[in-house]
C-alpha positions in Angstrom: 0.0 0.0 0.0 1.1 3.6 -0.5 2.9 5.3 2.3 1.0 7.6 4.6 1.8 11.2 3.5 0.8 14.7 4.6 -1.1 13.4 7.6 -0.7 16.5 9.7 -1.8 18.7 6.8 -4.9 16.6 6.3 -5.8 16.6 9.9 -5.5 20.3 10.0 -7.5 20.7 6.8 -10.2 18.6 8.4 -10.2 20.8 11.5 -10.5 23.9 9.4 -13.2 22.4 7.2 -15.3 21.4 10.3 -15.1 24.9 11.7 -16.2 26.4 8.3 -19.3 24.2 8.3 -20.6 25.7 11.5 -23.1 28.4 10.8 -23.5 30.0 14.1 -22.8 33.3 15.9 -19.7 33.2 18.0 -21.8 34.1 21.1 -23.9 31.0 20.5 -21.1 28.5 19.8 -19.9 26.1 22.6 -16.3 26.3 23.8 -14.4 23.1 23.3 -14.4 22.3 27.1 -18.2 22.7 27.2 -19.0 19.7 24.9 -18.7 17.1 27.6 -20.9 17.8 30.7 -23.5 15.0 30.9 -23.9 11.3 30.2 -25.9 12.3 27.1 -22.9 14.2 25.8 -20.7 11.2 26.4 -23.2 8.9 24.6 -23.3 11.3 21.7 -19.5 11.2 21.4 -19.7 7.4 21.3 -22.3 7.5 18.6 -20.3 10.1 16.7 -17.2 7.8 16.7 -19.2 4.9 15.5 -20.8 7.0 12.8 -17.4 8.0 11.4 -16.5 4.3 11.5 -19.6 3.2 9.6 -18.8 5.6 6.8 -15.6 3.5 6.2 -17.6 0.4 5.4 -17.2 0.5 1.6 -13.5 1.3 1.8 -12.7 -1.4 4.4 -14.6 -4.1 2.4 -12.8 -3.3 -0.8 -9.3 -2.9 0.7 -9.6 -6.2 2.6 -11.6 -8.5 0.3 -10.5 -7.3 -3.1 -6.9 -7.7 -2.1 -7.9 -11.1 -0.7 -9.9 -13.8 -2.5 -13.5 -13.0 -1.5 -14.1 -10.4 -4.2 -13.1 -10.0 -7.8 -13.3 -7.4 -10.5 -16.0 -7.0 -13.2 -15.6 -5.6 -16.7 -17.0 -2.3 -15.4 -14.6 -1.9 -12.5 -13.1 1.6 -12.0 -9.4 2.3 -12.2 -9.2 2.7 -8.4 -10.6 -0.9 -8.0 -8.2 -2.2 -10.6 -5.3 -0.7 -8.8 -6.4 -2.2 -5.5 -6.8 -5.6 -7.1 -3.2 -5.3 -8.5 -1.9 -4.0 -5.2 -0.5 -1.0 -7.0 -2.7 2.0 -5.9 -1.8 5.4 -7.2 -1.4 8.5 -5.0 -5.0 9.6 -5.5 -6.7 6.2 -5.0 -9.7 6.8 -2.8 -9.6 3.3 -1.3 -5.9 3.7 -0.3 -6.6 6.9 1.6 -5.6 6.5 5.3 -7.4 9.7 6.5 -10.8 8.1 7.2 -9.0 5.7 9.6 -7.5 8.7 11.5 -10.8 10.4 11.5 -12.2 7.6 13.6 -9.0 7.4 15.8 -9.1 11.2 16.5 -12.8 11.0 17.4 -12.0 8.3 19.8 -9.0 10.1 21.3 -11.0 13.3 21.8 -13.9 11.4 23.6 -11.6 9.2 25.7 -9.6 12.2 27.0 -12.8 14.0 27.9 -14.3 11.0 29.5 -11.3 11.0 31.9 -12.0 14.6 32.7 -15.7 13.9 33.2 -14.9 11.1 35.7 -12.5 13.3 37.6 -15.1 16.1 37.7 -17.8 13.6 39.0 -19.8 14.0 35.8 -19.5 10.2 35.1 -19.6 7.5 37.7 -16.9 4.8 37.6 -19.2 2.3 35.9 -20.4 4.9 33.4 -16.8 5.9 32.6 -15.5 2.3 32.2 -18.2 1.2 29.8 -17.8 4.2 27.5 -14.0 4.5 27.7 -13.4 0.8 27.1 -15.8 0.7 24.1 -13.9 3.5 22.4 -10.5 2.1 23.3 -11.6 -1.1 21.6 -12.9 0.7 18.5 -9.6 2.7 18.3 -7.6 -0.5 18.6 -9.6 -2.2 15.9 -9.1 0.7 13.5 -5.4 0.7 14.3 -5.2 -3.0 13.6 -6.8 -2.5 10.2 -4.6 0.5 9.5 -1.4 -1.4 10.4 -2.4 -4.4 8.4 -3.0 -2.4 5.3 -0.4 0.4 5.4 2.5 -1.1 7.4 4.3 1.5 9.5 1.8 4.1 10.8 1.8 7.1 13.1 0.5 6.1 16.5 -1.6 8.9 18.0 -3.5 8.7 21.3 -4.0 12.3 22.1 -6.8 14.6 20.9 -6.0 17.0 18.1 -7.5 20.4 19.1 -5.0 23.0 18.0 -2.5 23.8 15.3 0.3 23.0 17.8 -1.1 19.5 18.2 -1.0 19.0 14.5 2.6 20.0 14.3 3.9 17.5 16.8 6.0 14.6 15.8 4.2 11.3 16.5 5.9 7.9 16.9 5.5 5.5 14.0 5.0 1.8 14.7 5.4 -1.1 12.4 2.7 -3.9 12.5 4.6 -6.0 15.1 5.1 -3.0 17.4 1.5 -2.0 16.8 0.1 -5.4 17.8 2.1 -5.3 21.1 0.9 -1.8 21.8 -2.8 -2.6 21.1 -2.7 -5.6 23.4 -1.2 -3.4 26.1 -4.0 -0.8 25.5 -6.7 -3.4 25.7 -5.4 -4.7 29.1 -4.3 -1.3 30.5 -5.3 0.4 33.7 -7.6 3.4 33.4 -7.7 6.6 35.3 -10.1 4.9 37.7 -7.4 2.5 38.8 -9.3 -0.4 37.2 -8.5 -2.1 33.9 -10.3 -1.6 30.6 -13.3 -3.8 30.8 -14.1 -6.4 28.1 -17.7 -7.1 28.7 -20.6 -5.5 26.7 -22.6 -2.4 27.7 -25.1 -3.2 30.4 -26.0 0.1 32.1 -25.8 2.6 29.2 -28.9 4.1 27.7 -27.3 3.1 24.3 -28.4 -0.5 25.0 -31.6 -0.1 27.0 -33.9 -0.7 24.0 -34.1 -3.1 21.1 -34.2 -2.7 17.3 -36.7 -5.0 15.6 -36.3 -7.2 18.6 -32.5 -7.4 18.5 -30.4 -6.4 21.5 -28.5 -3.2 20.8 -25.4 -4.2 22.7 -24.4 -6.3 19.8 -24.1 -3.2 17.6 -21.0 -2.3 19.5 -17.6 -3.9 19.1 -17.1 -7.2 21.0 -14.0 -6.6 23.1 -13.2 -10.3 23.9 -13.3 -11.1 20.1 -11.0 -8.2 19.3 -8.5 -9.1 22.0 -8.6 -12.7 20.7 -7.7 -11.4 17.3 -4.9 -9.4 18.6 -3.5 -12.4 20.5 -3.8 -14.4 17.3 -1.9 -11.8 15.3 0.7 -12.0 18.1 0.9 -15.9 17.8 -0.3 -16.3 21.4 -2.8 -19.0 20.5 -3.7 -20.1 24.0 -4.8 -16.6 25.1 -6.6 -16.1 21.8 -8.5 -19.4 22.3 -9.5 -18.3 25.8 -11.0 -15.0 24.5 -12.8 -16.8 21.7 -14.2 -19.4 24.2 -15.6 -16.5 26.2 -17.5 -15.3 23.2 -18.7 -18.7 22.2 -20.0 -19.4 25.7 -22.3 -16.3 25.7 -25.9 -17.4 26.0 -24.9 -21.0 26.0 -27.6 -21.8 28.6 -30.6 -20.5 26.6 -32.6 -21.7 23.6 -30.5 -21.6 20.4 -33.0 -19.3 18.7 -32.1 -16.5 21.1 -28.4 -16.7 20.4 -27.3 -13.5 18.7 -24.9 -15.3 16.4 -27.7 -17.4 14.8 -29.7 -16.1 11.9 -33.5 -16.2 12.6 -35.4 -17.6 9.6 -39.2 -17.7 9.7 -40.6 -21.3 9.9 -37.3 -22.9 10.7 -36.2 -24.0 14.2 
């Protein structure tokens, strides 16, 4: 894949572009520090990070599967797709653009840093903080895993980018092996609460208190045991990977098979 270039410029351009889209009087605009005051603000930040991730769906499917063996070209395929299939993307290939990955990462960084402040200011309880912080830590780790697998050596950024000075900093670059070790450390790290990142699904958050067409909303968010299992697998730590996968497979193992979230429900079929 092509090397990541002009990342700082692109992040700055995104910041300027976002500011230019806000059509509001200065007196009505919120200061940066005023965006995170309530649990609703925190939940909106989580949904915003996932929204930026969902917009990457087409790019991630193409860049993973067209370069693998689950997709192939048609006679009408664009030049960009042909380049990805040949593993020779040009500078302007839309599928080889790393900036959407960093858009998700920076959204996560911003929210996670502010969740820490909210906990310290007693705007989030420990349980509320751990659920939201751990979820976005996992989302960031997953995106970094994809980024490293596709682009090789990548800048590793864990701080929010809120000023021109932040953009101008030199960020450490990690190759894939270094990145895997770092992501495993992140997923098993101690948080500002003194407790480790939690691996279980949401249980208390309003984000999962309802259902969508009868389906539990907690499964719309990243499965942290599954992700950690994948990271261990990339690290050739097969025993630890198997333990994480077993945790996933044992979910709902004591209920009727038709209620298991990993089974497709088909009318008229047991």
